[in-house]
N, C-alpha and C positions, 0 to 999 in steps of 0.2 A: 527472247522471248518476251512475255508481258512483264516479268520480274526489272526489265529493263526497259518496259515502254516500248517493245521488242517489234516492234511495225515497220514494216518496208516497204519502201516507196522508190519506180523507176526517178530517172531525171525529168525533172521538171522544169517550165518555163511557162510565166502567166501569161505570156502571148500567145501558145500553143496549145491552150484548151481545147479549141475544136478539133484538133489532130493528136490526143493525146496518146501516144506508144500506136499511133496508127501506121508506124513502117512494121509493126510487127504483125500485123494480123490487116491483108488486104479484099474488104468484101466488095462483092459484086453490088453494090446499093449505091444510090446517091448520099445518102448519109447515114451513120448510125451513132450510139451513145451506148455504153453500160455503166450504170454507176447502184452504189450501197442505197437500197429503198429509205434506210432510217438515217443516215449521216448526208447524204448525195457526194458520197467520197464519188471520184469519178476513176473509174477504172477502164476505158476505152473510149476513143471518140474520134468519129471522120467527119470532118467536114458539120461537126455537132451545132453549127451556128448559123449554118445554111438556111435560109427562109425557102420552104417549100407546101404547096397543098397534102394535107392533113386528113381529107377525104373523111370517112366514117369514124378515123380516132377520135372527133370533135365530140364525139357522144358522150365521150367520159367526162368532159366540163359538161354536158346537159346531165348527166346521172349526180355529179358531185354538188350542183345546184337543186337537182331533185332532193336529193336526202338532206341537205342543208333545209330545205322548205319543211319536211318532216320533222327533223329534228327540233325547229323554231315553230313546230304546231302551225303551220300554214294549210297543210295539207297531210294527209294521213295516208296507211297504206292500202285502205278499204274506200280513198274517196274515189269518186268515179267521176269519169271523163267522156263525153260524148264528141266524137271527132268533129268537125265542118266539112264541108261540101269539100273544100279544097284538100283538105287533109285524107278524106277516102279516095280521093282522085289520087295524091301520091300514094297511099298505101296500096291501092289495088293495081299501080302499075309495074307489069312483070320485068320491065327493065332492071328495077330495081330489087336490091337483099329488101323483102319485105315480108310481113306478117300481113295480111290483109281485113283491114277492118271495114264494117258495115255502117251505112248512113243510119241513123236513129239508133245505134245501140250503142251501150254505156261502159265503158271497160275499167277496169281499179287501176290505178298507178301502180300497185304490183305486178299485177298483168304487164301493162305496158312496160316496165322497169325491167321485167326478165326480155321478153321481146326486145326492147333495144339492145340488150347485152347480149343475147345467145343468139338472134336472127341478125343482130344489128338492124331491125326493124327503122324504116324511116318517119313510117307514121305513127308509129309509137311515142318516137323520140318527139315529132312534134306536138303528141299531145301531153306528152308532161311537161313540155314550155308551156302551152294553154294552160295548163293545169297550175302552174305554179306563177307565170306572169300575166297572163289575160290574151297575150299575141305573141307571135314570133319574133316581130321588130323588137317589142320590150324584153323580152329572153334574152336576144342577142347582146342587148345594151346590158342588162345583168350578167350574160359572158363575159363580156369584154372588163366590164367593172374588176369582176373577181379573178380575171386572170392577170390585171393589173397590181391588185392586189399582192400576188406572188411574184411579183417583180419582175413580171412578163410581159415586155413594152413593146413589142415587134409584130406583136398576131395581128393577122386580118379575118374579122367574124363575120361571116355574113349568114349564114343557115345553123339552127340548131342540130342539125343532122347531117352534115357533110357534105351533103351534095352541092353541084354547082347552082347557083345562086337562081339561075333560069329554070332549074330542073325544081322546083316547090310551088310552081305556080302563082299564083295571087298571092302568098306569102312569101314571094321576093321582096330580100331586102331594099327598099326605096332609093334611087338616086344610087345605084349602082350596076355597073354592067351585068345580062344575063349569064358571063363568062365567068363574073367574080366566084373563085373559090377560097374557103377557108387555108389562111397559110399561117402557120409555126414552123420553129427550128425543133430539130432532134433533142436540142438543149429544153426548148418550152416544154415538149409532149412527156420529157422525163419528170417534169418538175409537176406537171398535172398529176400525172401517177403517183408519183411520191405524194402528193397532197392527197389525192383521191384515197390512198392504203392507209395512210398515216392519219387522216381524221374519220374515216368510215371502212375499217380493215373488215368489217363484215361483205363488203363488197365481192369480196374474193368467195363467197359460197355459192354466190352467183355464177361470176365470171369463169369458175372451174366446170360448169356445168356444161356436158357435152350434146345434148338431146334431153327437149324439155315438149311436150304439149300443151300450146296455146287453145282454149276452148273457148268457143265464141256462140253460147247457144247451141246448136246441136252441130255446128261446125266443130271440126277439130285440126289444127293445123301442126304438126309435128316440126319443130323446129331446131335448126341443126345449127351447131356452132362453128363459126367461120374462123374461129382459132383450133388450126386441124393438129396443134399439140396436143392437146388435152388428150386426155386418158379415153381409147374408145375409138379415136378418129385416127384419118390416114399418117401424121407428121407424130405420132406418139412417139417420145424416146420415156422409158422405165429411169434412167439415169437423168433427166432433166428435172423433173418434178414441176414441169407447168402449169400454173392454176389460172394464169390470165394475161394480158387484159383484153387488148381490140384490135380489131383488125379495121383496115382502111384503104378503099379502092374506087380510085376516078380515073379516066383516061390520062389527064396530066397529073396526077399524083404517083400513077404505078402502082404496085403493091405494097403496102406498108403494115407494121404492127410493133407494138409496145406490149411487150411479151413480160412477164414476173416468175420468178421461182426462187425456191427455197434449198439454200446449200449451206452443209456445214454449219446449220443454226442461223444463219443470217440471209437474208434477201437482199435478192437483183432487180434492177430493171433493166429492159432490153428495149432499145428504139432501135427500128430498121426501115428507113423510108425510101421510096423511089426503087424500088426492089422491082425485077422484071416482072408483067403480066402478060403471059400470051392470052391466055383465055381464063376461063373460070376454075381449071385445072390445073393450075402453074401452081406447083409449090414454093416457086422460089423465093419470098420473105422467109418461111418458115424454116428453108436450107440454109437461109444466110444466119437466120438467129440462132439456128443450131450451131453452126461453125462459132459462132460469137462465144454462147454460152460456154460450148466444150473448149474452148480457148481461154475463158476465165476461168472454169473449173481444173485445168492444167495449171496456169500460171500464178494462182493465186491462192491462199489460204484464209479462212476464216479466223480470226480472233475474236471472241465474244468475250465482252467486257461487264459483268453487273455491276448496277449503280452502287458508288460505296468503291470501287476499285481502285486502290492506288497505283501509281504508275512510276517504277523504279526511284529515280532519284530526285522528280520530281513530285514530292509528297507532303510539302509545307509551305507555307507563308508568313513572313515576318508580319510580328503585329506590335509595333516596340510601345506602344500605350497599352496594350492587351494585359492581364493579370497574367496571359502565358506569352511571353516572347514569340512563342510561334503556333500556328494552329493547322494541325494535318489536313488536308484536302483530298476528296477521290471523285471519281464519275458523279456526274449529278444525274443521269439517266444509263439504261442499257446502252451499249454502243457494240458496233460491229465494228474494225479495222479488217482491213483486205491486204494480207501480207505477199507480195509479189516473191514468188519461186524463184529467187534468185541469190540465197545467200547472204543478203547484206543485215547487216545489224544499224538498228536506226534506234530514233531516241525520242522520248515525248519530253516537254519544255514548257512551262507556265508562262504566259504571255504576263500576267501580273505576280511580283513576287513578294509584294507587302501590300497589307491591309489595313484598314482600321477599326479598332473596337468602338464598340461592341458587335460582337459576330452571333448572330445564331446558326445553331446546327442545323445543316441544310442549306445555310445560306449560300448563293454565287457568289466568289470572293474571285474568282480568276478563272482563265481557260487555258486547257491543254492545246498545245500546236504540236503537229508532228513532223520529224524530219528523218530524212535519209542523205547522211551527210550535208551537204550544205541545200539540200533541195527540199521543197515544203509538199507534204503530201497534199492534195486540192481537195476543193468537192464543186458542185455546182454554185454555192452561193458565197463560197467562198475561196474564187479561184486563185487568190494569193496566198492562202495556206490554209488550209480547214481548221476550224475550231469546235472544240468540244468543252463543255461548262465544266468547271471544278467546284463541287462544293463544299462547305465546313464539313469535317466532320464528328466536330464538337462544338460547343460552343464558347467562347470566349469573350465576357466581360470587359469594361475598360478599370486600368487597374489606377488607384484611387493619386492625388495628387503628390502627395508625400512617395509613392513610390517613383513615378514618372520622373520626381525631381531629383530623386538619387540616380537614377538610372541617366538624367542629364550630366548631372555634375561627374559621374563614375565612367562616363562614356560608352553606359550600355546602352545599346539602342538595335 
């Protein structure tokens, strides 16, 4: 256990991140992935690098940029937005998941944000884009820039709401086929979810809402969350504690769902893409997500480590020019490691075993890397070996020249 950095990992080769432990669970989807929300540790992957349509899961990027704009004081929750004629037309198309918007009416960012996340309202998402960037095209360019900052280089983004390009009328992205759809992999979507939750954790206060009224003058529209795994909806399971995030559906995409849940003090993110979608009552994506979550809950235990925790024998680094020859280290931040239920003993080691003085308390001077035997624990951003920052637990100033000279001549290094 934790006294020896007892974290376990299944056998891993960096070339098979896309199919990590895929042989242990076969899901009826085109691709799937499960990670730890904090560290990005990969728990399961099935064709996770395959590029597929993401449909309305797109809206998580739109929401991220909206929250970023609020944080940067470009807009506020009370900023009012008047939809364009084209947005009104999209918002009143009954073929789409929508909250109807009216010509000449204004809506607050808070209203549009809630409608985007709860009812997956396309018109509302387009209004958010208008408020943040001025136009749909400009916002799509911001989306592309943002995902590249996250290391996502294979995304194809054309609309802010996830509808096919031709379905957003005169706001279609120029120079692109009307059939073009937003494309990303399950890995990409997991990164989007991870960044959203990490940077704006309060988003979960909205994604967990099952039903809410959208008020527009004298008219009220009841919104019902398309995430049927929430409490009060048809696919709810009290043992899974799902509180987000977003569904997506088009003919090409099939049924998609990026979910998140807290378990044993840790938070996981799951992605399923290309599940069956026979009609609007088909629960297949949630059935597959339940299978994935239940498998994780059965096959992993969460080890929750606080900032400052020391890990087994990897407790110090050598500081040859310091007043003290060794400096104790511990975790820089709170970290959850998922330990497979397989009886294996595992270890943590430091990537750097030496450091130079002076060292300040709290300074990152090495990183932990976790192994099971010779196999490395892996994450989304570090497929060749997940690393977690190790901080100095105390300061260590530089020894004076006489001490260093004495150590040199006596061979103490």
